[in-house]
C-alpha positions in Angstrom: 5.9 -6.2 27.0 2.3 -7.0 26.3 3.1 -8.9 23.1 6.0 -10.8 24.9 3.9 -11.8 27.9 1.0 -13.0 25.7 2.9 -14.9 23.1 5.5 -16.4 25.5 2.6 -17.8 27.4 0.6 -19.1 24.4 2.9 -20.2 21.6 4.3 -23.7 21.1 6.1 -25.7 23.8 9.6 -25.0 22.5 9.0 -21.2 22.6 7.6 -21.5 26.1 10.6 -23.5 27.3 13.0 -20.8 25.8 10.9 -18.1 27.4 11.2 -19.7 30.8 15.0 -19.3 30.6 14.5 -15.5 30.6 11.0 -14.7 31.8 7.7 -16.5 32.2 4.9 -15.5 29.9 1.6 -14.5 31.3 -1.1 -14.1 28.7 -3.6 -12.4 31.0 -0.9 -9.9 32.0 0.0 -9.4 28.4 -3.6 -8.5 27.5 -3.7 -6.0 30.3 -0.5 -4.4 29.1 -1.9 -4.1 25.6 -5.2 -2.6 27.0 -3.2 0.0 28.9 -1.2 0.8 25.8 -4.3 1.1 23.7 -6.0 3.4 26.2 -3.1 5.6 27.3 -0.5 5.2 24.6 0.3 8.1 22.2 2.3 6.5 19.4 1.5 2.8 19.8 -2.2 2.9 20.7 -3.4 1.8 17.3 -0.8 -1.0 17.2 -2.0 -2.2 20.6 -5.6 -2.2 19.5 -4.7 -4.2 16.4 -2.9 -6.8 18.6 -5.9 -7.0 20.9 -8.2 -7.6 17.9 -5.9 -10.3 16.7 -5.9 -12.0 20.1 -9.7 -11.6 20.5 -10.5 -13.1 17.1 -8.4 -16.3 17.6 -11.0 -19.0 16.8 -11.5 -21.4 19.8 -8.9 -19.6 22.0 -9.7 -19.2 25.7 -8.6 -15.6 25.3 -11.0 -14.8 22.4 -13.5 -12.0 22.9 -15.3 -11.5 19.6 -17.6 -8.7 20.9 -14.7 -6.6 22.1 -12.8 -7.3 18.9 -15.8 -5.9 16.9 -16.1 -2.9 19.2 -12.4 -2.1 18.7 -12.4 -2.7 14.9 -15.5 -0.5 14.4 -13.8 2.3 16.4 -10.7 2.0 14.3 -12.7 2.1 11.1 -14.4 5.3 12.2 -11.0 6.9 12.4 -9.6 5.3 9.2 -12.7 4.8 7.1 -10.7 4.3 3.8 -8.0 1.9 5.1 -8.4 -1.6 3.4 -6.5 -3.4 6.2 -8.8 -2.0 8.9 -11.8 -2.7 6.7 -10.8 -6.4 6.6 -10.1 -6.4 10.3 -13.7 -5.5 10.8 -14.8 -8.2 8.5 -12.8 -10.8 10.5 -14.4 -9.5 13.7 -17.9 -9.8 12.2 -17.0 -13.4 11.1 -16.0 -14.3 14.7 -19.3 -12.8 15.9 -21.3 -15.0 13.4 -22.8 -11.9 11.7 -22.9 -13.6 8.3 -25.1 -11.0 6.5 -22.8 -8.2 7.6 -19.8 -10.2 6.5 -21.3 -10.5 3.1 -22.3 -6.8 2.9 -18.8 -5.6 3.9 -17.1 -8.2 1.7 -19.1 -6.9 -1.3 -18.3 -3.3 -0.4 -14.6 -4.3 -0.3 -14.9 -5.9 -3.8 -16.8 -2.8 -5.1 -14.0 -0.5 -3.8 -11.4 -2.7 -5.6 -13.4 -2.6 -8.8 -13.9 1.1 -8.6 -10.1 1.6 -7.9 -10.7 3.3 -4.6 -7.4 4.6 -3.1 -5.4 1.8 -1.4 -7.8 -1.0 -2.4 -5.5 -3.0 -4.7 -6.5 -5.7 -7.0 -4.3 -8.2 -5.2 -6.8 -7.9 -2.2 -9.5 -9.5 -4.3 -9.0 -13.1 -3.0 -9.4 -12.1 0.6 -12.7 -10.3 -0.1 -14.0 -13.3 -2.0 -12.8 -15.6 0.8 -14.9 -13.6 3.3 -17.9 -13.7 0.9 -17.6 -17.5 0.3 -17.0 -18.3 4.0 -20.2 -16.4 5.0 -22.1 -18.6 2.6 -20.3 -21.7 3.9 -21.3 -20.8 7.4 -25.0 -20.9 6.4 -24.5 -24.1 4.4 -25.2 -22.3 1.1 -22.6 -24.6 -0.6 -23.3 -23.6 -4.3 -22.7 -19.9 -3.5 -19.7 -20.7 -1.4 -18.2 -22.8 -4.2 -18.8 -19.9 -6.7 -17.0 -17.4 -4.6 -14.1 -19.7 -3.8 -13.8 -20.5 -7.5 -13.6 -16.8 -8.4 -10.8 -16.3 -5.9 -8.9 -19.4 -7.0 -9.0 -18.3 -10.6 -6.9 -15.3 -9.7 -3.9 -17.7 -9.3 -4.0 -18.4 -13.1 -1.2 -16.6 -14.9 -0.4 -14.6 -11.8 3.3 -13.7 -11.3 2.9 -13.7 -7.6 1.3 -16.6 -5.5 -1.2 -14.9 -3.2 -1.6 -16.9 0.0 -5.2 -15.8 0.4 -6.0 -17.2 -3.0 -4.3 -20.5 -2.2 -6.4 -20.6 1.0 -9.5 -20.3 -1.1 -8.4 -23.4 -3.1 -8.3 -25.3 0.3 -11.8 -23.9 1.1 -13.0 -24.9 -2.3 -11.8 -28.5 -1.6 -13.7 -28.3 1.8 -16.9 -27.5 -0.1 -16.4 -30.4 -2.4 -16.0 -32.7 0.6 -19.3 -31.3 2.0 -21.0 -32.0 -1.4 -19.7 -35.6 -1.3 -17.4 -35.0 -4.2 -14.4 -36.7 -2.5 -12.4 -37.4 -5.7 -12.6 -33.8 -6.8 -11.9 -32.6 -3.2 -8.6 -34.6 -3.1 -7.6 -33.3 -6.5 -8.2 -29.7 -5.3 -6.3 -30.3 -2.0 -3.4 -31.5 -4.1 -3.6 -28.4 -6.2 -3.3 -26.3 -3.1 -0.2 -28.4 -2.1 1.4 -27.8 -5.5 2.1 -24.2 -4.5 5.3 -23.5 -2.6 4.3 -23.6 1.1 5.8 -20.6 2.7 2.8 -20.1 5.1 2.5 -23.5 6.9 -0.7 -24.7 5.1 0.7 -28.1 4.4 -0.1 -29.8 7.7 -3.6 -28.4 7.6 -4.2 -29.6 4.0 -2.7 -33.1 4.6 -5.2 -34.0 7.3 -8.0 -33.7 4.7 -6.2 -36.0 2.3 -6.8 -38.8 4.8 -10.3 -37.9 5.8 -13.1 -35.5 4.5 -13.9 -32.1 5.8 -17.1 -32.3 7.8 -20.0 -30.0 8.8 -18.8 -30.0 12.4 -15.8 -28.0 11.3 -17.9 -25.2 9.6 -17.1 -22.4 9.3 -13.7 -22.4 11.1 -11.5 -19.3 11.1 -11.6 -16.8 8.3 -7.9 -16.0 7.7 -5.5 -18.7 6.6 -3.9 -20.7 9.5 
């Protein structure tokens, strides 16, 4: 019920119109339902907390609450200290709170666990860790270091049998860095490289806007996960 209320009230116009045929969506009520489930639920408490974190880390959303997201994510990591998904959830929460040094520290720890073959930390997760690392540098306008991290992530696409959406997103972020460094021709070439991959995630509309105009400092850092 919480998920329905929230998303029926916040998703696109077509979805909202369809929702009105059955039941109006109320995002505030949805969040309250999810809070109740997280506090009193037995089997779905963790799922409710994860939904709340997702809602609270939506960049520029009127319902975002980065401080609460960080509190929830840290609580979950205490319970599941070796879970890579919950580790990255905390990194996203740190990003939304602007704690760039902690984002870097946790991203490096994530990479170390992958390199050391810690249980559940798979090599396929490397691009997302490098994305977090690079974005933390981007947020502080350390463009050379951001470029290096995004390059490392983008290289994982070479000779890979599976196209990793996080890696493709780092290609876009790499192009963003080139724009900020006034390398427009290289930025356009890199945006087009990102477009060359089959778009099963909806990146295309985001990428195309930067083919017609450069990415700017006013848009730094933006959200961490892909759109």
